[in-house]
LUMZAMI-547947 format. One line per field, with one value per residue (C-alpha): residue number from 1; x negated, y negated, z; residue in one letter. Coordinates in steps of 0.001 Angstrom, whole numbers. Layout:
<kebas>
resi <- c(NUM_...)
east <- c(X_...)
north <- c(Y_...)
up <- c(Z_...)
resn <- c(A_...)
</kebas>
This chain:
<kebas>
resi <- c(1_2_3_4_5_6_7_8_9_10_11_12_13_14_15_16_17_18_19_20_21_22_23_24_25_26_27_28_29_30_31_32_33_34_35_36_37_38_39_40_41_42_43_44_45_46_47_48_49_50_51_52_53_54_55_56_57_58_59_60_61_62_63_64_65_66_67_68_69_70_71_72_73_74_75_76_77_78_79_80_81_82_83_84_85_86_87_88_89_90_91_92_93_94_95_96_97_98_99_100_101_102_103_104_105_106_107_108_109_110_111_112_113_114_115_116_117_118_119_120_121_122_123_124_125_126_127_128_129_130_131_132_133_134_135_136_137_138_139_140_141_142_143_144_145_146_147_148_149_150_151_152_153_154_155_156_157_158_159_160_161_162_163_164_165_166_167_168_169_170_171_172_173_174_175_176_177_178_179_180_181_182_183_184_185_186_187_188_189_190_191_192_193_194_195_196_197_198_199_200_201_202_203_204_205_206_207_208_209_210_211_212_213_214_215_216_217_218_219_220_221_222_223_224_225_226_227_228_229_230_231_232_233_234_235_236_237_238_239_240_241_242_243_244_245_246_247_248_249_250_251_252_253_254_255_256_257_258_259_260_261_262_263_264_265_266_267_268_269_270)
east <- c(4152_6440_9967_11266_8896_9917_11629_13709_14140_16865_19103_19681_17499_17520_16264_17849_16300_17232_15151_18197_17653_20524_19998_22899_23336_24459_25958_29601_30951_29925_30387_26706_25055_21400_18720_15211_13942_16206_15423_11692_11927_14018_11654_8668_10428_11483_7960_6524_8917_6672_4379_7078_7101_9624_12276_13998_17149_18324_21930_22551_25759_27242_28769_32302_34208_32215_29034_27626_28768_25443_23044_23970_25526_23906_20635_19824_21991_21804_17997_17614_19281_16438_13509_11174_10631_7562_9415_12559_10575_8927_12411_13907_10879_11184_14836_13989_11222_13853_15504_12117_11346_14711_14258_10593_10904_11025_13949_17474_19365_23091_25197_28203_30458_33519_35260_33277_30389_29437_26474_23220_25275_26671_23120_21936_24808_23861_20204_21155_21149_24620_27597_30417_33174_36601_39804_39185_35823_35713_32582_31714_28605_29732_26641_28464_30849_27988_26679_24064_23550_24771_21234_20201_17912_18065_21847_21675_19386_20958_24709_25345_23684_26037_29385_28814_27837_31327_32453_29175_29402_32876_31874_28672_30303_33400_32163_35540_36134_35764_38350_37493_39672_37928_34562_35363_36876_33933_31308_29962_31339_30584_33653_36259_37080_39118_37332_37312_35598_33028_29980_30692_30865_27703_25761_26996_25712_22479_21832_22519_19933_17505_17646_16735_13321_12521_9304_11339_14031_11356_10228_13817_14220_10961_12000_15394_13529_10791_12837_15037_12791_11261_11946_13551_10287_8385_11064_11013_7216_7309_9848_7752_4809_6978_8502_5104_3946_7018_6266_3035_4873_5441_9171_9338_7839_10065_13134_12004_11196_14523_16400_14585_15415_19050_18867_19102_15779_14369_12628_9842_9191_5797)
north <- c(-14099_-13487_-14051_-14481_-17386_-19256_-22590_-23727_-27408_-27445_-24502_-22213_-19133_-16409_-12831_-10364_-7440_-5064_-7046_-8534_-12152_-14560_-17590_-20018_-22969_-25582_-28736_-27762_-31298_-31174_-27457_-26662_-28261_-27632_-30326_-30521_-29751_-26782_-25219_-25465_-24252_-21209_-20388_-20501_-18517_-15676_-15531_-15285_-12480_-10144_-10364_-10287_-6827_-7911_-8722_-5729_-7181_-10735_-11947_-15257_-17137_-20611_-22554_-23895_-21478_-22039_-20561_-23400_-26110_-25928_-28776_-31926_-34434_-37467_-35967_-33822_-34439_-38223_-38347_-35755_-38113_-40588_-38142_-37613_-34167_-33115_-33769_-32051_-28979_-28884_-28896_-26210_-23995_-24480_-23429_-20400_-19579_-19278_-16460_-14834_-15027_-13526_-10703_-10269_-9948_-6294_-6813_-6126_-9426_-9350_-12388_-12996_-15199_-17265_-20196_-22244_-20388_-22412_-23621_-22797_-21216_-18718_-18091_-17345_-14874_-13335_-13048_-11148_-7361_-6899_-9286_-9150_-11689_-12711_-13149_-16918_-16747_-18731_-18204_-20406_-20857_-24359_-25744_-26478_-28726_-31131_-30916_-28235_-24777_-21692_-20266_-21464_-19728_-16367_-16224_-15005_-12163_-11040_-11720_-9589_-6649_-7058_-7651_-6998_-9181_-10313_-11286_-13056_-14903_-16177_-17392_-19056_-20759_-22003_-22556_-21300_-19786_-16035_-15104_-12783_-10046_-10377_-10340_-7080_-5421_-6459_-5249_-8635_-8254_-4956_-5359_-7852_-8336_-10881_-14028_-13139_-9828_-11205_-11631_-8525_-6480_-8024_-7573_-4000_-3144_-5019_-3151_179_-669_-1939_1465_3212_3798_153_844_3018_303_-2093_463_892_-2874_-3113_-344_-1957_-5090_-3657_-1028_-3572_-3670_-197_2708_5728_7653_4793_4390_8077_8018_4832_6383_9536_7461_5428_8532_10186_7113_7339_11016_9951_7766_8798_8136_11008_13372_11914_12693_16266_16887_15394_17572_20664_19745_18951_15330_11911_10547_7354_5461_2974_1580_3199)
up <- c(15861_18822_17611_21172_21694_18546_19190_16243_15471_12825_13795_16759_17220_19853_20161_22584_24444_21600_19136_17405_16368_15752_13510_13760_11424_13894_12426_12892_12565_8867_8256_8770_5724_4956_4854_3433_6924_7632_4248_4939_8529_7601_4735_7074_9796_7496_6085_9594_10563_8595_11629_14354_15905_18553_15922_14343_12735_11965_12049_10262_11001_11353_14218_14474_12246_9052_7632_5540_3150_1293_672_2566_158_1771_2982_-64_-3112_-2930_-2643_-5421_-7909_-7337_-7625_-10559_-12066_-10000_-6737_-8025_-8966_-5538_-4006_-6249_-5703_-1940_-1928_-4052_-1608_1136_-825_-1439_2278_3276_781_1700_5468_6550_8927_7661_7463_8277_7327_9599_7477_8311_6701_4195_2529_-534_-2546_-819_1969_-547_-1748_1806_2142_-1209_-148_3011_3026_4516_4636_7179_6617_7858_5847_6099_4324_1090_-983_-3948_-6064_-6914_-8625_-11888_-9967_-9338_-12897_-12301_-13754_-11947_-12065_-8606_-6107_-7897_-8339_-11944_-10922_-7658_-7903_-11042_-9310_-6373_-8071_-11787_-14732_-15722_-12234_-11518_-14822_-13991_-10537_-11751_-14758_-12934_-9390_-8166_-4763_-4366_-1768_1082_-420_-3785_-2070_-325_-3413_-5560_-3100_-1995_1525_3221_5399_6593_10265_12166_13253_16941_16122_13671_15878_17944_14732_13283_16517_16941_13473_14124_17378_15698_13036_15674_17393_14157_12572_11889_9983_7642_7372_6186_3631_2407_2007_100_-2271_-2845_-3898_-6092_-7915_-9699_-12741_-12612_-14902_-13256_-13406_-11780_-9107_-8204_-7932_-5850_-3507_-3228_-2061_330_1859_2271_4198_6450_7093_8789_11321_14911_14393_11901_14482_17213_15115_14506_18170_19256_16770_17997_21602_20686_21877_20270_18971_20473_17682_18351_14902_14336)
resn <- c(M_K_A_R_E_Y_R_A_E_H_F_L_W_S_V_D_D_D_G_V_A_T_L_T_L_N_R_P_E_R_K_N_P_L_T_F_E_S_Y_A_E_M_R_D_L_F_R_D_L_V_H_A_D_D_C_K_V_V_V_V_T_G_A_G_G_N_F_S_S_G_G_D_V_H_E_I_I_G_P_L_T_E_M_E_M_P_A_L_L_R_F_T_R_M_T_G_D_L_V_K_A_M_R_G_C_P_Q_P_V_I_A_A_L_D_G_V_C_V_G_A_G_A_I_M_A_M_A_S_D_I_R_I_A_T_P_K_T_K_T_A_F_L_F_T_R_V_G_L_A_G_C_D_M_G_A_C_A_I_L_P_R_Q_I_G_Q_G_R_A_S_E_L_L_F_T_G_R_V_M_T_A_D_E_G_E_R_W_G_F_H_N_R_L_V_E_T_D_A_L_M_D_T_A_L_E_M_A_R_A_L_A_K_G_P_T_F_A_H_G_M_T_K_N_Q_L_N_I_E_W_D_M_S_L_D_A_A_I_E_S_E_A_Q_A_Q_A_I_C_M_K_T_H_D_F_R_R_A_Y_E_A_F_A_A_K_R_E_P_V_F_E_G_N)
</kebas>
């Protein structure tokens, strides 16, 4: 696919000349809730990014000073109470597939977070590779507050690896807000910046990554995913194979030649 040619229906999408895509959840009057349609469209888009050579990094954010209030109460939660089990399972598998697609795309995904970041919005932040937030960011995995389990969309697998088992357990049992300061101290947020610097900071990081060896970035992301349940010996062997593949790229030679010539390398992602 050509990421620049994609026309989103249920959110905003743009790709700049550096190959940095910005996905903006855009229902600010309701704090950017998700719908059946936006879940499915984002899932399909992230899956297709595997084939998008013109997209090197993705920034996900929300409009109007909030990231996302999660699943829309009226458009998702209400209808779910009337569904039978087969339809419910189709829905929960679809939402989980969004996380799989975000983790499975080779592009680094940077979440630029502000204000409300709860429910499925918190999960999207969790599924991203890097999280930049503001002091106003309030993150909550509030599924228990609506009578559901905290084990939603991979939270019990991913969140403990990011912030530790005990902290994740508390957040998933209680549904309480993790403050921005807690998020940074615990390693959920990579950094905190003021609101007016949020997008500039996220885009600056995204452009720096986009200028790097993007094939190798995709390899790094893949290894971060697959090594979760490997033994150390298997992980070391897997990384040896991955690195050997990267050594056959033109970017590896470009870096060597640039170093020898005492200049900055220009990577092309191949």
